[in-house]
Every structure is written in C-alpha cells, then in structure tokens.
BALOBA-1460 file (C-alpha; in Angstrom, 3 decimals):
// residues 223
<rec num="1" residu="m" x="73.085" y="-0.118" z="71.787"/>
<rec num="2" residu="k" x="75.014" y="0.707" z="68.655"/>
<rec num="3" residu="w" x="76.569" y="-2.734" z="68.722"/>
<rec num="4" residu="i" x="73.139" y="-4.376" z="69.124"/>
<rec num="5" residu="r" x="71.700" y="-2.232" z="66.320"/>
<rec num="6" residu="f" x="74.652" y="-3.109" z="64.085"/>
<rec num="7" residu="t" x="74.277" y="-6.786" z="64.859"/>
<rec num="8" residu="l" x="70.528" y="-6.666" z="64.135"/>
<rec num="9" residu="v" x="71.020" y="-4.854" z="60.827"/>
<rec num="10" residu="t" x="73.752" y="-7.294" z="59.844"/>
<rec num="11" residu="c" x="71.549" y="-10.275" z="60.677"/>
<rec num="12" residu="l" x="68.650" y="-8.809" z="58.708"/>
<rec num="13" residu="a" x="70.866" y="-8.066" z="55.716"/>
<rec num="14" residu="t" x="72.419" y="-11.512" z="55.875"/>
<rec num="15" residu="g" x="68.983" y="-13.133" z="56.151"/>
<rec num="16" residu="f" x="67.724" y="-11.104" z="53.212"/>
<rec num="17" residu="m" x="70.731" y="-12.112" z="51.106"/>
<rec num="18" residu="i" x="70.245" y="-15.750" z="52.039"/>
<rec num="19" residu="f" x="66.549" y="-15.464" z="51.104"/>
<rec num="20" residu="v" x="67.417" y="-13.885" z="47.752"/>
<rec num="21" residu="i" x="70.048" y="-16.529" z="47.009"/>
<rec num="22" residu="v" x="67.678" y="-19.357" z="47.946"/>
<rec num="23" residu="q" x="64.854" y="-17.885" z="45.872"/>
<rec num="24" residu="f" x="67.130" y="-17.227" z="42.940"/>
<rec num="25" residu="g" x="68.445" y="-20.782" z="43.142"/>
<rec num="26" residu="w" x="64.894" y="-22.155" z="43.272"/>
<rec num="27" residu="w" x="63.769" y="-20.159" z="40.235"/>
<rec num="28" residu="q" x="66.967" y="-21.017" z="38.397"/>
<rec num="29" residu="t" x="66.465" y="-24.694" z="39.191"/>
<rec num="30" residu="r" x="62.887" y="-24.524" z="37.901"/>
<rec num="31" residu="w" x="64.035" y="-22.772" z="34.717"/>
<rec num="32" residu="l" x="66.809" y="-25.284" z="34.145"/>
<rec num="33" residu="t" x="64.442" y="-28.209" z="34.748"/>
<rec num="34" residu="a" x="61.917" y="-26.797" z="32.280"/>
<rec num="35" residu="r" x="64.671" y="-26.140" z="29.768"/>
<rec num="36" residu="v" x="66.039" y="-29.679" z="30.045"/>
<rec num="37" residu="s" x="62.524" y="-31.093" z="29.623"/>
<rec num="38" residu="a" x="61.952" y="-28.963" z="26.518"/>
<rec num="39" residu="l" x="65.282" y="-30.041" z="25.048"/>
<rec num="40" residu="e" x="64.502" y="-33.710" z="25.705"/>
<rec num="41" residu="q" x="61.142" y="-33.327" z="23.954"/>
<rec num="42" residu="e" x="62.818" y="-31.608" z="21.003"/>
<rec num="43" residu="r" x="65.448" y="-34.353" z="20.851"/>
<rec num="44" residu="a" x="62.738" y="-37.039" z="20.815"/>
<rec num="45" residu="r" x="60.895" y="-35.168" z="18.049"/>
<rec num="46" residu="l" x="64.070" y="-34.835" z="15.959"/>
<rec num="47" residu="l" x="64.968" y="-38.507" z="16.436"/>
<rec num="48" residu="s" x="61.462" y="-39.483" z="15.318"/>
<rec num="49" residu="y" x="61.785" y="-37.172" z="12.306"/>
<rec num="50" residu="v" x="65.196" y="-38.571" z="11.331"/>
<rec num="51" residu="e" x="63.919" y="-42.126" z="11.706"/>
<rec num="52" residu="r" x="60.923" y="-41.263" z="9.524"/>
<rec num="53" residu="l" x="63.183" y="-39.813" z="6.818"/>
<rec num="54" residu="s" x="65.384" y="-42.915" z="6.752"/>
<rec num="55" residu="t" x="62.576" y="-45.462" z="6.334"/>
<rec num="56" residu="s" x="61.566" y="-47.092" z="3.064"/>
<rec num="57" residu="r" x="58.881" y="-49.450" z="1.820"/>
<rec num="58" residu="r" x="58.708" y="-52.185" z="-0.816"/>
<rec num="59" residu="v" x="56.911" y="-51.048" z="-3.964"/>
<rec num="60" residu="a" x="57.554" y="-53.798" z="-6.530"/>
<rec num="61" residu="q" x="59.054" y="-57.224" z="-7.086"/>
<rec num="62" residu="i" x="60.659" y="-58.767" z="-10.172"/>
<rec num="63" residu="e" x="61.214" y="-62.480" z="-10.793"/>
<rec num="64" residu="v" x="63.507" y="-63.411" z="-13.679"/>
<rec num="65" residu="l" x="61.746" y="-66.392" z="-15.272"/>
<rec num="66" residu="s" x="64.023" y="-67.134" z="-18.230"/>
<rec num="67" residu="q" x="66.721" y="-65.716" z="-20.467"/>
<rec num="68" residu="s" x="67.904" y="-66.775" z="-23.895"/>
<rec num="69" residu="t" x="70.315" y="-65.350" z="-26.456"/>
<rec num="70" residu="e" x="69.976" y="-65.645" z="-30.233"/>
<rec num="71" residu="p" x="72.989" y="-66.442" z="-32.431"/>
<rec num="72" residu="q" x="72.977" y="-62.791" z="-33.521"/>
<rec num="73" residu="g" x="73.506" y="-61.780" z="-29.876"/>
<rec num="74" residu="l" x="70.016" y="-60.501" z="-29.012"/>
<rec num="75" residu="t" x="69.032" y="-61.540" z="-25.481"/>
<rec num="76" residu="h" x="65.394" y="-62.102" z="-24.483"/>
<rec num="77" residu="t" x="64.625" y="-61.830" z="-20.755"/>
<rec num="78" residu="r" x="61.230" y="-62.910" z="-19.452"/>
<rec num="79" residu="l" x="60.122" y="-61.315" z="-16.164"/>
<rec num="80" residu="r" x="57.230" y="-61.587" z="-13.745"/>
<rec num="81" residu="w" x="56.374" y="-58.086" z="-12.494"/>
<rec num="82" residu="q" x="54.273" y="-57.284" z="-9.403"/>
<rec num="83" residu="e" x="53.645" y="-53.979" z="-7.674"/>
<rec num="84" residu="i" x="53.184" y="-53.741" z="-3.906"/>
<rec num="85" residu="a" x="50.766" y="-51.399" z="-2.131"/>
<rec num="86" residu="p" x="51.666" y="-49.463" z="1.055"/>
<rec num="87" residu="d" x="49.648" y="-52.026" z="3.036"/>
<rec num="88" residu="t" x="51.865" y="-54.773" z="1.437"/>
<rec num="89" residu="l" x="49.007" y="-55.974" z="-0.800"/>
<rec num="90" residu="m" x="50.451" y="-57.477" z="-4.001"/>
<rec num="91" residu="g" x="49.087" y="-56.314" z="-7.340"/>
<rec num="92" residu="e" x="48.226" y="-58.600" z="-10.249"/>
<rec num="93" residu="p" x="51.355" y="-60.266" z="-11.679"/>
<rec num="94" residu="a" x="52.272" y="-59.550" z="-15.290"/>
<rec num="95" residu="e" x="54.764" y="-61.358" z="-17.526"/>
<rec num="96" residu="i" x="57.037" y="-59.076" z="-19.542"/>
<rec num="97" residu="v" x="59.671" y="-59.853" z="-22.171"/>
<rec num="98" residu="v" x="62.452" y="-57.317" z="-22.793"/>
<rec num="99" residu="h" x="65.644" y="-57.334" z="-24.867"/>
<rec num="100" residu="g" x="68.900" y="-57.408" z="-22.950"/>
<rec num="101" residu="s" x="70.267" y="-58.680" z="-19.665"/>
<rec num="102" residu="v" x="70.540" y="-55.309" z="-17.909"/>
<rec num="103" residu="i" x="66.986" y="-54.382" z="-16.957"/>
<rec num="104" residu="y" x="65.783" y="-50.787" z="-16.464"/>
<rec num="105" residu="i" x="62.589" y="-49.768" z="-14.639"/>
<rec num="106" residu="e" x="61.560" y="-46.286" z="-15.765"/>
<rec num="107" residu="t" x="59.533" y="-44.547" z="-13.073"/>
<rec num="108" residu="l" x="57.915" y="-41.192" z="-12.327"/>
<rec num="109" residu="v" x="58.946" y="-40.125" z="-8.818"/>
<rec num="110" residu="l" x="57.608" y="-37.360" z="-6.558"/>
<rec num="111" residu="k" x="59.576" y="-36.291" z="-3.478"/>
<rec num="112" residu="f" x="57.988" y="-33.875" z="-1.029"/>
<rec num="113" residu="a" x="59.352" y="-31.010" z="1.057"/>
<rec num="114" residu="y" x="61.029" y="-32.113" z="4.283"/>
<rec num="115" residu="a" x="58.841" y="-29.700" z="6.251"/>
<rec num="116" residu="r" x="55.727" y="-31.598" z="5.127"/>
<rec num="117" residu="l" x="57.187" y="-34.804" z="6.538"/>
<rec num="118" residu="s" x="57.422" y="-33.216" z="9.981"/>
<rec num="119" residu="g" x="53.782" y="-32.070" z="9.956"/>
<rec num="120" residu="d" x="50.614" y="-33.635" z="11.319"/>
<rec num="121" residu="e" x="50.131" y="-36.093" z="8.422"/>
<rec num="122" residu="p" x="53.627" y="-37.163" z="7.362"/>
<rec num="123" residu="e" x="52.372" y="-40.353" z="5.708"/>
<rec num="124" residu="k" x="50.651" y="-38.234" z="3.044"/>
<rec num="125" residu="f" x="53.966" y="-36.715" z="2.026"/>
<rec num="126" residu="a" x="56.106" y="-39.812" z="1.709"/>
<rec num="127" residu="s" x="57.671" y="-40.132" z="-1.750"/>
<rec num="128" residu="l" x="55.489" y="-41.576" z="-4.511"/>
<rec num="129" residu="a" x="56.471" y="-43.727" z="-7.490"/>
<rec num="130" residu="l" x="54.501" y="-44.463" z="-10.648"/>
<rec num="131" residu="f" x="56.091" y="-47.175" z="-12.796"/>
<rec num="132" residu="r" x="56.065" y="-46.311" z="-16.481"/>
<rec num="133" residu="r" x="57.869" y="-49.002" z="-18.483"/>
<rec num="134" residu="i" x="60.555" y="-51.688" z="-18.397"/>
<rec num="135" residu="f" x="63.255" y="-52.125" z="-21.024"/>
<rec num="136" residu="g" x="66.568" y="-53.893" z="-21.531"/>
<rec num="137" residu="d" x="69.972" y="-52.595" z="-22.533"/>
<rec num="138" residu="q" x="69.547" y="-53.961" z="-26.081"/>
<rec num="139" residu="q" x="66.550" y="-51.807" z="-26.948"/>
<rec num="140" residu="a" x="65.613" y="-48.139" z="-26.986"/>
<rec num="141" residu="p" x="63.618" y="-47.017" z="-23.919"/>
<rec num="142" residu="q" x="60.663" y="-46.016" z="-26.120"/>
<rec num="143" residu="n" x="60.519" y="-49.611" z="-27.351"/>
<rec num="144" residu="g" x="60.217" y="-50.970" z="-23.835"/>
<rec num="145" residu="v" x="57.118" y="-52.586" z="-22.355"/>
<rec num="146" residu="e" x="54.558" y="-50.169" z="-20.933"/>
<rec num="147" residu="i" x="53.404" y="-51.158" z="-17.442"/>
<rec num="148" residu="d" x="49.645" y="-51.692" z="-17.292"/>
<rec num="149" residu="r" x="48.403" y="-49.376" z="-14.558"/>
<rec num="150" residu="r" x="45.224" y="-51.400" z="-14.180"/>
<rec num="151" residu="n" x="47.321" y="-54.025" z="-12.400"/>
<rec num="152" residu="r" x="48.480" y="-51.533" z="-9.779"/>
<rec num="153" residu="p" x="47.176" y="-52.049" z="-6.220"/>
<rec num="154" residu="r" x="44.987" y="-49.078" z="-5.305"/>
<rec num="155" residu="p" x="44.889" y="-47.290" z="-1.906"/>
<rec num="156" residu="q" x="41.901" y="-48.526" z="0.079"/>
<rec num="157" residu="d" x="41.038" y="-44.960" z="1.067"/>
<rec num="158" residu="s" x="39.154" y="-43.507" z="-1.931"/>
<rec num="159" residu="a" x="39.963" y="-39.917" z="-0.951"/>
<rec num="160" residu="e" x="43.660" y="-40.774" z="-0.788"/>
<rec num="161" residu="a" x="43.423" y="-42.538" z="-4.156"/>
<rec num="162" residu="q" x="41.905" y="-39.411" z="-5.709"/>
<rec num="163" residu="r" x="44.596" y="-37.212" z="-4.161"/>
<rec num="164" residu="v" x="47.367" y="-39.406" z="-5.548"/>
<rec num="165" residu="d" x="45.711" y="-39.541" z="-8.988"/>
<rec num="166" residu="q" x="45.556" y="-35.739" z="-9.046"/>
<rec num="167" residu="l" x="49.260" y="-35.514" z="-8.237"/>
<rec num="168" residu="w" x="50.137" y="-37.852" z="-11.110"/>
<rec num="169" residu="r" x="47.938" y="-35.913" z="-13.535"/>
<rec num="170" residu="r" x="49.976" y="-32.806" z="-12.723"/>
<rec num="171" residu="f" x="53.373" y="-34.524" z="-12.701"/>
<rec num="172" residu="w" x="54.750" y="-32.819" z="-15.819"/>
<rec num="173" residu="e" x="53.439" y="-29.502" z="-14.538"/>
<rec num="174" residu="f" x="55.479" y="-30.010" z="-11.367"/>
<rec num="175" residu="v" x="58.536" y="-30.739" z="-13.512"/>
<rec num="176" residu="d" x="58.035" y="-27.602" z="-15.623"/>
<rec num="177" residu="n" x="56.711" y="-25.132" z="-13.032"/>
<rec num="178" residu="p" x="58.568" y="-24.810" z="-9.687"/>
<rec num="179" residu="h" x="55.864" y="-22.482" z="-8.316"/>
<rec num="180" residu="t" x="53.135" y="-25.103" z="-8.805"/>
<rec num="181" residu="a" x="55.413" y="-27.756" z="-7.324"/>
<rec num="182" residu="r" x="55.923" y="-25.661" z="-4.170"/>
<rec num="183" residu="e" x="52.159" y="-25.121" z="-3.834"/>
<rec num="184" residu="f" x="51.687" y="-28.881" z="-3.606"/>
<rec num="185" residu="g" x="54.718" y="-29.365" z="-1.377"/>
<rec num="186" residu="v" x="56.654" y="-31.151" z="-4.127"/>
<rec num="187" residu="r" x="60.423" y="-30.869" z="-3.712"/>
<rec num="188" residu="v" x="61.471" y="-33.008" z="-6.700"/>
<rec num="189" residu="a" x="59.529" y="-34.359" z="-9.684"/>
<rec num="190" residu="q" x="61.686" y="-36.468" z="-11.970"/>
<rec num="191" residu="l" x="62.131" y="-39.705" z="-13.885"/>
<rec num="192" residu="e" x="64.261" y="-42.421" z="-12.326"/>
<rec num="193" residu="a" x="65.365" y="-45.641" z="-14.005"/>
<rec num="194" residu="p" x="67.250" y="-47.955" z="-11.624"/>
<rec num="195" residu="a" x="68.837" y="-50.874" z="-13.427"/>
<rec num="196" residu="a" x="70.835" y="-54.035" z="-12.797"/>
<rec num="197" residu="p" x="72.096" y="-57.074" z="-14.717"/>
<rec num="198" residu="m" x="69.613" y="-59.873" z="-14.058"/>
<rec num="199" residu="k" x="69.821" y="-63.641" z="-14.496"/>
<rec num="200" residu="p" x="67.242" y="-66.447" z="-14.528"/>
<rec num="201" residu="g" x="66.099" y="-67.580" z="-11.089"/>
<rec num="202" residu="e" x="66.732" y="-64.254" z="-9.377"/>
<rec num="203" residu="i" x="64.223" y="-62.216" z="-7.379"/>
<rec num="204" residu="w" x="64.670" y="-58.447" z="-7.227"/>
<rec num="205" residu="e" x="62.988" y="-55.853" z="-5.044"/>
<rec num="206" residu="l" x="62.275" y="-52.182" z="-5.641"/>
<rec num="207" residu="s" x="61.921" y="-50.048" z="-2.532"/>
<rec num="208" residu="l" x="61.040" y="-46.371" z="-2.184"/>
<rec num="209" residu="e" x="62.573" y="-44.168" z="0.495"/>
<rec num="210" residu="t" x="60.183" y="-42.005" z="2.506"/>
<rec num="211" residu="a" x="62.084" y="-38.836" z="1.614"/>
<rec num="212" residu="g" x="64.131" y="-40.137" z="-1.304"/>
<rec num="213" residu="g" x="63.965" y="-42.194" z="-4.444"/>
<rec num="214" residu="l" x="64.023" y="-45.783" z="-5.668"/>
<rec num="215" residu="n" x="66.428" y="-48.544" z="-4.710"/>
<rec num="216" residu="l" x="66.838" y="-51.822" z="-6.595"/>
<rec num="217" residu="r" x="68.418" y="-54.850" z="-4.930"/>
<rec num="218" residu="k" x="68.533" y="-58.611" z="-5.354"/>
<rec num="219" residu="l" x="66.706" y="-60.558" z="-2.671"/>
<rec num="220" residu="a" x="67.606" y="-64.130" z="-3.494"/>
<rec num="221" residu="n" x="67.710" y="-66.905" z="-6.055"/>
<rec num="222" residu="h" x="64.370" y="-68.688" z="-6.018"/>
<rec num="223" residu="r" x="65.606" y="-71.798" z="-7.765"/>
C-alpha cells in the first residue's frame, strides 16, 4: 500500500510539475510574442520617423541668364528666380541683377522640435524658409535685391497660410525669446545664406530639409 501511495503521490506531483511547466511555457511564449510584435511596431515607427527627418523638398530654382564684367572688374549677373510651393506649383518668375559671380540667397529659416515631427501632423512642423534677398560677392548684403513676396506661391489651404504668416510675423521674437520659440515648437530660428559661384547657362536648385536647413546645388546646364 505504501508503495502504491508513494507511486500515486509521485505521479500527481510529476503531473502537477508538468502542468506548471507547460502553462509557464505557454504564458512565456505569449509574452514573448507580444513583446516581439511591440518591438516590430516600434521599429517600423522609428524607421518612418527617420525617413521623415531625412526628406527634403524643392523650394526655389535659379537660372543664370547672363554674366558680364566691366573693365573695372565689376561683374553683373542676371538671374531668373522662381519659388516652388510644397505642391510643386511654381511661383511667378522674376529677373534679378546682382553684382558678383558668387551668389548668396539670404533666407529666414524656422526649424521645429523633433518631437513635433513625430506627432499626429508632422507635415505642419517641417522646416520653413522665407527668402529675403539675393546679392553677389561684389556688393554689401544690404544692397542686394529684395525678393518680392507677392510672387511667392501661397498654400492652397487658407488656414495653413494664416498659420505660416503668423509664424513669420513672430520670427524675430523666436530669435530673441527662447521661451516663445518653445511655445510654438520652434527649435531654431535663424538666417541662412547658401551661396555658390554661378555661370551663365546654369540651373540651380534650393531644397529645404524636413528637419534641417537649406541646400543649394547645381542641376544642369540648360544651354
């Protein structure tokens, strides 16, 4: 009897241990599966965020129409300037003459907090650029050509246009007051002036990074 009782107790204990191990393995498997799924979702979100940060869009185009140098050494460069809207709509072209062969594009730039770019409306917090003036390396910046803002392509959404206008009205406040800048999610408010030596027949493009600033590069020779 004792042997039978011992055998029965042993079988029950063994069965219980097997049950516990199986259940523990099942719950552990479920936990691991859920954890892997959560990590995959987080990875996909981070990859999307990184991709969003690394994108850029075209914001302006420059065609170098002509260039001439006087005997005294003063160079006149004639440009065709066009801004480009987020929907790729081209603004009205404007012809500009500056002095010099190295051309600077002075621009107000707003860069927003990275956290805003990972929110529900990241497109609203992509960097913004407002072109101010163009000048050459043979003239003082204040003697450059002011860019006519009436030729700028406007956002089709009127509410968005008003929001952007408000941001530009407060630009210098963002520069001077970090607290106000943080309230509006502005990370950086500064002037940028990318420049390059330009020659007749060249086409140049200005692009704006989603989370960064301006880039200037030559596209091609159009002649």
